[in-house]
Every structure is written in C-alpha cells, then in structure tokens.
N, C-alpha and C positions, 0 to 999 in steps of 0.2 A: 062569352066563354064563360065555363065555371071556374072558380078559381079553387084550388084544394090545399094551397100552401099554409093557410091559416088555421082550417080545422086540422091537418096532420099533425100541426106543431104544438097545437092545443092536447092533441090526444096522446102524443108522448110527452108531454112535459108534464102531465098530470096524472102519469103510470107509475112511474117511480119517483121515490127522493135518492139522492147520492147523500150518503154520509163519508166524510172524508176526517179519518181521523189523523192530528197531527200532534204529535208528543214530544218531549224532550230531546229524544234521541241520545240515550246516555253511552251506548256502544260507540257514539261518532265524537265522543271525547277526545281531544280538548276544542276540537274544530266547532263545536256547538256552546262553547263556555264563554260567558259574557264579556263582551270588550268594553270595560268599565260599566259603566251605566246601561250601556246599550246590548239588548240583547241579540245572539245570534242564533234564530230560529232553525231547527231542523229542515221544516218545511221549504226556506229558504235557500238552504247550501245546494250550491251549484251541481248539477251533471252534466259538462259538455257545453259551459258556461250558460247553462239555463237552469234556472232556478227548479227543484225537482216536484215541487206541487205543480207545476206546468203540465208536466207529464200526466198523472191523473185528470187534469182538467182538460187536456186536450182530447184524452182518449172519450171522456164522457160526453164531449160535444159532440164528437163525431157518434155518437152512440143516439143522439137526439135528448136526450135527458136534458133538462136545463136548470130543474131546482136541485141546489145544494146545499146541505149545512155542513160547513166546515168547522170542527171543533178543537182548539187549540188550549193551552195554558193561557191562564189571564195576564203573565208578562209578554205572550207575544203575538197578542192580537193586533195590537198597534201597526206593528211590521208587517204582519199578515195582512191586514186590510189595505195597508197603503199599496202593498206589492198589487194586489189582486184588483184594487181601483185605479191603478195607475195608469197612464199610457201606454206603459211597455206590456203589460197584462191584458187588460181588459179590452183593448182592440184587437186581441187575438181570439177573443172566446163572447161576441157580442151577444149570444145566445144564450149563457150562462147567468143565472141569477145566485149568486154565493152570499149566504146567510154565515156570517164569523161568530159562532157563540164561543164561550170560555168555559171552563171549569178550575177548580183549586185545585191545583198538585205541584209538588214538589217534586225535585229531581231525586231526590232521597226516597219519597214515599209515592211513586209513578200509581197512577190510577188504572186498573184492567179494562178490559174493551167492555165489560158486560157491566159495569158499574157507570160508564159514561153512557151507553146506551138507555139504560134505564133513568138515569139521570134526564135524558132530554127525549125520553118516550113521546112526552106530552105534544113536540114540535115534529114527531115522526108518525103522521096517521095514515098513511098506506104503504105498500110493499116498497121495500129499501135496497139499496147496494150500497154495501159497505167496503170502503176502499182507503188503504193506508197513502198518506201525502207522500211515501217514499217509494211508490211502485215505478217500475220501468216496464211498461206494457210491450210484450212482444208485436212487431210492426205486422206478423201476418195471423193474429186473432184479435178482430175487433170486439168491443164488448156487447155488441149487437148477437154474438153468437152465444153468451152465456143468457143474455137477455130472452134470445128465443127458447132456448132450451128450456129455462124456467117457465116461460108463459106457456108452451105447450104443456108440459108435465103438471104444473101445479093446477090446470084446469080439468087435465085429463083425469088423473088418477090421486090428486093432493097431494104432491110433492110439495115440500115446505121450505128448500132451500136448495142453491146451486152454488157449488165451491168450484174453484179452479187452481189446478194443480201443475206446478213447473218442472221441467227435468232439471235437478240441481246442477250447479255450474260451480268447478273449482279451477280457480288461479293455477296458471303454472307452477309447479311446485320450486320452491324458493324464491319466488317471485314477490310474495307478498310475507313479511314478518308473522310467525304464528300468533303472537299476541294480539294482531289487527283481527282477528275474527276468521271465519269461514263463511263463505257467501252460500245464503241459504240453503243450511244443514235439512238433508232429507230426515224422513222418518218412513218406516214403515207403514202402508196402508194395503186395504183390504178394499175391491170395488167388484161389481158385477159388470162386464164389458157390454152384454146384451143390452141392458136395462141403462145405463149409464148410470148406475147407483153406488155411493161411497155406503160401504159397511161397516168397516172399522178403521181407528187411527190409533197408532200406539201411542201412549201418553209418558211423560216423565213417570208418573206412579207404576205404570206397568213396568217401566225399565225396570225402576228401583226393586220392583216385586220380582220379576223374573229374569232379572239379567239378561242373558244373551239369546231366551227364548221368547217366544210368541204364543200369547195366550190366547185362545178362540175357543169362543162358547158353542156347544153344539147346535144350539138354536139357530145360530147363523149359519151351518153347513147344511142344516137340513131344509131351509128356505131358500138358502143359494148354493146349491150342491156344486157349480162351477165358476169358481170366483176367481180373480186374478191377485197376486202377491207382488210388493215392488217396494223396494226401499230406494228408488231414484230418485223420487220426487219430492219437492219442498212446496209447502202451501202458499200461495200467492196472497193470502189475506184479503182475497176480492169475494165476496159471498152476496148471492143475489135471495133476500130474504122474504117470507111472507110478514105483515105486519105482525099477528098471531105470534110469532116469533119473541115477541117484546113480552107479551103477555106470561109466557113460558119464564121467562127471565125473571119477574117480578115473584114469580110462583118460587123458582129455584134462586132464591136471594145468596146461597151460599155462592155462587160462582162467580171468578174474578175473571178468567181468561177464556174468552171466546174458541178459541183455537185447543186450546189443550185442556180446555175442562167441560165447556158447553158442547161445541160440537162433537167430541166423542160420546159423551151423554146422549145427544140425539141420536146417532147412528144406532145406540141401542134400541130404541124406541121402536125401531123400523123389525125387529125380530124377537122382542122382549115382548109376550103379551100382558103382563102385568102393567108395563109400564104405558104401552100402548093405550090401553083400559083408561088409566087414570088422568093420563095427558092428552089423549085423542078428542076432546072435546074442546079443549082450549086450541089446539093448534089446527083443528079443522073449521074451515070456514064454509059457509054456504055459496056456491057458484051457481049464478043463473045463467040461462042462455045466453042472455043478452052480455054477460058477463066475460062468457068465451069468445064471444063473437068480437068485442071489443079487444080482447087480448091478441088475437089473431090478426085482426086488422092492424093492430099496432106493430107487430113483429113484420110487417113486409113495408112498413113505410122507411125502415134503415135498414141496410145492408141485403137490400134484394128480396125476393121472394123466399118463403120458407120451403127447404128441403130437407127430406127425413135426414140426409147426410149431414148438415149443417148441426142439427140438435142431438146427436149421440157424441158421448165421449170418444177422445182419442184413443186407439189402443196404444199399449205402452212399445210395441215394434214397428207402428207405422202412422207416420205422419197426416195421413190422411183420415178424414171423418167417415165412420163407418155406419151405416142406415139402421135405424131404428125399427123395432118390428111393428110400427102404427103407423096410421096416416093421421096427416096433422091438419086435414083439411073438413074432416068429421068429428062428429062428436062422439063418446065412448058409446057402445052397443048398449049398454047395459041401463043406460040412464035416458027416462024419458023428460019433457020438457016441466020445468020446477024441481026437478029430483036434485039431489045431494049427491055429489060424487063420492065415490068411494075414497076414503082417505088413506094412502100408501102411508102419508108422512115420511116418505123420503127425502134422502138428500143427493140430488143430483151432482154429478163429477164430471167435468171436464179435464182432461190429462193433454199437457200441450208439451211437444219433444223439439220442434225445430229451432227458430229464432230464439237468440239470448235474451232473457227478460229476467228480472230480479226484483229484489227488494234491497233498496240502499240502506241497510239499518246498520250497517257496521264499516269500519274503515277498509276493508278488505272488498267490500261489496262496493263502497265507493269508488275504490281506484280500478276495480275489474269493468266496472260500467262506461267508465270514461276511457279505459283503452278499447275497449268493444265499438266505442261511438268512433274513434280515432283508425279502427282498423278497417270498419265498413266505408269509411269517406275520406276523400283525399281533401282536406280542408286548403284553402287558398289563404292568403294574407288579405288585408282589407281592400277593397278596390276602389273606394271614394280618396281623393287627391290628399284631404287632409291627415285621414289615419295611415295613410302610404308613407306622406314624408315623414313621419315619426320613426319608421323604419330604416335604419341604415343599409345603405345599398350591398356594404362588405358584410352584414352579418349573414349566417347561414342557418336556414330554417326548415326542418324536413317536412314533405309532403303532406306526412301522418302526425303533423301537430296544428294546435288551433290558438290563434292569437286574439284578444279580444280588440275593442275599438277605445282608441286614445291611449295605448299601450306604447310606450318608446322602448325601442330596441337600439343597441350600442352598436360601436363598430365591432366587427369581428365576434359578436355573440354568436354562441352555438346553441339553437335549441330543436331537440329532437323527441318525438312520442311523447308530447309534453302537451297539456293545456295551460294556457296563461289566459289570467283574466283581462276583465278591463281596467284601465288607468293604471296599470304597472311599468316600472320602470327598469329595463334590463340594462345593467352597465356594460361596457366593452371588455371585450374579452372573456366574459363572465361563460358559462357552461350550465346549460339547465336539459338531464334526460331524463325523461322516465316521470316527471313530475306534475302536481296540478297545483297551480297559484291561484288564489282566489283573488278579487280584484282589491288594488290597490297595493299591492306588494312592492317593495323595493330591494331589488338585487346590485350589491355595489358590485365594483369593478373586480374583475379576474376572480368571482366567488365561484363555485362549484357544488351543485345541487343534483343529485342523483338518489330517484325513487322516494322523492319527499312530498309532502302535501301540507303546504302552508296557509294558514288561516288569512283573512283579509288584513292589510295593515301590518303585515310582517316586514320586517327590515333586517336584510341579511348584510353584514359587514363586507366591507373589500376583501377579499380572499380568503373568506370565509370557506371552509367544506362542511356540508350538511349530507349524510348518507341515510336513506330512511329512516325520515325524522318526520314528526309532526309539529306542528306550533299552532297555539292559540291567536286568537285575532289579537294584532297590536306586539306580538313577541317581539325583540330585537337580538338577533347575533351578532355579536363582538366582532369586529375585525380579526381576520386570522385566526377565529376557531375553528377547533374543529368537534363535530358533533356526529355520532353515529349511534342508530335504532334508539332514539331518544322521544318521549313524548314532553315538549317543551311548554310549559306554562308563564303566564306574565309573572307569575309571582317568583319565579328562580331567578328572575334577573333584578328586579326591584326591592326581593326582601333584604340584600345585604346593605345596599345604602340605606334601607329604611330604618334597618336596627340601629345603624351606627349613627343617625339622626337621632333615635330616641336617646340613644346614650349620651351624646352630648347635651 
C-alpha cells in the first residue's frame, strides 16, 4: 500500500513560512505592563482563558503549514518560548516548528512591520504568510481559503499578495468606555469583485489631505470601470506574500507600516504604468510548469479540492463565495511550456462578513472577544472532583460564564457573564458581573466588580467596589475602596508609602 502522508506533509511544510509578529501591545496598557521584573507579553494575554497566540497557531496548523517564525521583543522571548514549548501548548500543536526570534524595541519607540520583515529577510527564503499574534480568526474561514486563492492567482497571472478583510464589529453603545478604543476601525477600500483584486486603501495621509472626500485616480477607473467601494471592512493584517515582496521593501526603505504605507503603494502599481515598469522585474518571478503543478497539488491537500467558488472574494452583500472567471485546473492559455506568465502584480482580496473575528489589539477588542466566546457557548463548571470541590455549592454562576481550573469560589458569591482565570480566589458574598479576571486574582469578601478587567495577581479588598476599571498585574485595591472608570497601575498605590520612606 502506498503511503501518501509523509510526502504530503513535506510538500505543504516547504511551500510557505508563517511569520507571526508579536509586539508590546501599547493599547492594551496597563494589562501588558511588567509585573515587577516579570514581563506580561501581549501574545500571552488570554482570551476566554486561552493565550491569544494559540488562536493563530491553531489556524496555521489546520492549514498544513508547519514552519513558523515568531518575532517578538527581546524581553518577551523567555516567557513566549516557555509557553510555546510547554506541555500546555506544544502537545496541542505537534506538527508546528516554531522558531522564536527577537528584535530590539521599546514600548516608546515601536518598530514597524516593514522594518521587522527587512531585519529577518534572510530567514524568509520562500513565500510567506504574515499574521499578528492577536488575531482571532473566524471559525468559518480556514486559512487554506487564502492560501488557495494565492496559489492559483500567483501562478496564473503573477498576483503578489492576498489579503483578508473582515466586517468591522462595534460593541453595544455604552458597553465599553470610549477611552478603551474601538474594535477594528474600518477604512474605505476599493476592490474589483469579478477578479477579487484590491485596488485602493484609504490611508491616514489621504484623510489628512482630502478630509471627507475620497481621491481616486482615473487610471484606476480606466482599468477597472466596475469597482466596489465600502467603508465597513477592517484589515485582518493577514497577508500571503511572494518572497519577492521583501526585495521591494529593501528598494523602498522609507516604508514603516505594511498596511498604511506599503500595501497602498502596491495597489497603485496595478494601474500606474510607470511604477509597473520600474518595479515589475523585482516583483515578477519566473514560474515553470512544474512550480504551477506543485502549487495546485498543495491546494488539494488541506481544505478539500479546489473549486472556483473557494478562490474568489466574498461579495459585500453575500456571505457566499462567488465563482472566478477561470479554471484552476488548467494553465493559462497564453503560456507555452517554460514561458513566464504575464505578471499582473495584483493584490488579491477576500472579504468576510459572517462570524465574529477581530484583532485583539486594544482593551475594547479584548472585552468584546471574551463576550463573543461566552455568548456562543454555554460553559460549564470544571468537572473533575478536585476543582469542583473548590466551588461552594451555594455560589451562583451563570451559564454564560467561564471558570478556570484551581479557582476557589466562596459561599453565595455571584458570577455573571464573566471569565474567571486559573488559581483565583473569589470571596464569599462577592459579586462579579461582566468582568475578565486573569490568573491568580483574589477578590475579597463582599466585593463588587462590574465591567472590569483585572491583570493577573490583582487583589481586591473586602467590600471594595470597582466599576469599568483596569488593573496592572499585581495591583491591590484597598478594602472598602470605590473606584470607577480608572486605569490602575501598581505605582498608584505604592508611590505614597515609598515617598514617606524616602523622607524618613
């Protein structure tokens, strides 16, 4: 009997390299602020009691990609490596080989995606997929859909990037304080539905220059006279790219942001003749017939057979995939064996409208992502006897709440619409509503919390009341304190005693 398993795995694993970018996460402050000398990496911040880095890792493994380059600040390497290679994580992703690399960055001077890619270009020797560590993918959109679209279009007409755009999602009005940010802010984009081509992205510079107007070049309309315009989508920051994109980044060294600078510039190459002539040779790669056949073989290994409907972009008014105007099982009619395909230099686009998905890149997104998980599934209490024994029989825990392992809940404590982490202690007669408690939090007897997110090791004193507040890891709220709409850092309650000691 022939064994197809090993050859298939080798084919897919050597086709793409996944590049996961894990930054400091400044907009998640103070949850990502250091706990003493111990860092709190953004990549390990939990969503529904699961570190957010596990979501893109799971998505990658399901696609068949096995090689992962994870790039993070040097201060976070030890914590992230420990999680990746610990029993709790590595056993879930046995097929992934994760190479953790670091770069010099500080929270005050962040490094853009373009600079990071150029810094590690020597480690990226084949086509690659860029993913942010904070991406929560939609359950009904496998990564193989993006890979298949890229495989076909890059071989048939020289498309160089495939991007994924999600329907912007806003939380209920008033549910999240405005200063916590917005969930996936949308930007105006223009694309061609028929070919699934991204044509224009409105940038901050465009908005500063044109205010409420949208400036469109006539060359775009001449080449794509029937185009779609929408401002309801947000960029997932997931891109499937040709290796030659890195060569262009070295040529255009002034770019910092991949989405706000580089990708809009790439869009213009598709319909500006002078740019096409100047950069076409760099972006164009010679594709042999064997390479095309190999890419099509890859696309059948994961996610089923290729169908035309799986390769086109989703329409703005329809959740279903629409057919593309070419057959994916045959090579282009204009090519003979050994010829170079016509390089369109296109940016492919898939738009997704249905199931909730987002980047957890600010506090509002973190809160909403947890709420979405709680609303879709009724979580039960721990089933093993040791963990159940820690939960008092007279406590009240709603079915839309989640309780982590080794967490103790006292008599007549009430928990509603909340995520409680591991190794927490919830005092008797306390009340926790609409909150997220990270691991090792301690809530005193009779305390009341509503709409709060507490960093790990936070302690709330007896009968204290917290409303819509955030705490840094290790913060302590005094007994009987009343705190509303605050971002609480450890220095807030340690500065006073420290100053007195200095004076003494």
